[in-house]
C-alpha positions as CSV (number, residue, x, y, z in Angstrom):
1,M,-20.6,79.3,49.0
2,S,-18.6,81.6,51.0
3,R,-15.5,80.9,53.1
4,E,-15.1,82.2,56.5
5,Q,-11.8,83.7,57.4
6,I,-10.4,82.7,60.8
7,K,-7.9,85.1,62.4
8,T,-5.4,83.5,64.7
9,Q,-3.5,85.5,67.3
10,V,-0.3,84.1,68.6
11,R,1.1,85.6,71.9
12,T,4.7,85.1,72.6
13,E,5.8,85.6,76.1
14,L,9.4,86.0,76.9
15,K,10.4,84.7,80.2
16,Y,13.9,85.2,81.8
17,P,15.6,82.1,83.1
18,S,15.1,81.2,86.7
19,R,17.8,82.5,89.1
20,Y,19.4,80.4,91.9
21,N,21.0,81.4,95.1
22,V,24.2,79.5,96.1
23,I,24.1,79.3,100.0
24,V,27.1,78.6,102.2
25,I,26.2,76.7,105.3
26,N,28.0,77.2,108.7
27,D,29.8,74.4,110.3
28,D,32.2,74.2,113.2
29,F,35.3,72.8,111.3
30,T,36.0,75.0,108.2
31,P,38.3,78.0,109.0
32,M,36.7,81.5,108.2
33,D,39.9,82.3,106.3
34,F,39.2,79.4,104.0
35,V,35.6,80.3,103.5
36,I,36.9,83.9,102.6
37,R,39.3,82.5,100.1
38,I,36.5,80.4,98.5
39,L,34.3,83.4,98.1
40,V,37.1,85.5,96.6
41,E,38.4,82.9,94.2
42,I,35.2,81.1,93.2
43,F,32.4,83.6,93.7
44,N,34.5,86.6,92.7
45,K,33.8,88.7,95.8
46,N,36.1,91.3,96.9
47,L,37.9,90.8,100.3
48,E,35.5,93.1,102.2
49,T,32.4,91.6,100.8
50,A,33.8,88.0,101.3
51,K,34.5,89.1,105.0
52,D,30.9,90.3,105.5
53,I,29.4,87.1,103.9
54,T,31.5,84.9,106.2
55,L,30.5,86.8,109.2
56,L,26.9,86.3,108.1
57,V,27.5,82.6,107.7
58,H,29.1,82.3,111.1
59,N,26.5,84.6,113.0
60,K,23.2,83.5,111.0
61,G,24.0,79.8,110.2
62,S,24.1,80.5,106.4
63,A,24.3,83.4,103.7
64,V,24.2,83.8,100.0
65,A,27.4,83.5,98.3
66,G,25.9,84.6,94.9
67,T,22.8,84.3,92.5
68,Y,23.3,82.7,89.0
69,N,21.3,80.8,86.5
70,L,21.2,76.9,87.3
71,E,24.1,75.8,85.4
72,I,26.5,78.3,86.9
73,A,25.2,77.9,90.3
74,E,25.8,74.1,90.1
75,Q,29.3,74.6,88.7
76,K,30.3,77.2,91.4
77,C,28.8,74.8,94.1
78,T,30.7,71.8,92.8
79,E,34.0,73.7,92.4
80,A,33.8,75.0,96.1
81,V,32.9,71.7,97.6
82,T,35.7,69.9,95.5
83,I,38.4,72.5,96.6
84,S,37.1,72.3,100.2
85,R,37.3,68.4,100.4
86,A,40.7,68.6,98.8
87,A,41.8,70.9,101.6
88,G,40.2,68.6,104.2
89,H,37.3,70.9,105.1
90,P,33.5,69.8,105.3
91,L,32.1,72.9,104.0
92,Q,28.5,72.6,102.7
93,L,26.7,74.6,100.1
94,K,23.2,74.3,98.6
95,I,21.3,75.8,95.8
96,E,17.8,77.3,96.3
97,Q,15.6,78.9,93.5
98,V,14.9,82.5,93.9
99,E,11.2,83.2,94.1
């Protein structure tokens, strides 16, 4: 009576966590200076980059403030909205998964 040996191959596939864009949406009420401040303080942009992003938001309707893993994107989005509301501004942000 012979026993057959079965060979099993295990494949492990490493996958990086999904990335998410935090997008700033244009409105007619939030001052551009305030958006620039949010981009510098929360999204760690330098002043020139913050100005460029703010102009994109103003001219195109929205722009990416940064790309992060989901938890960081949610935290930055919440922080920006909280500071915006405390200052009396209706700034809107959204999170979209990067394809």
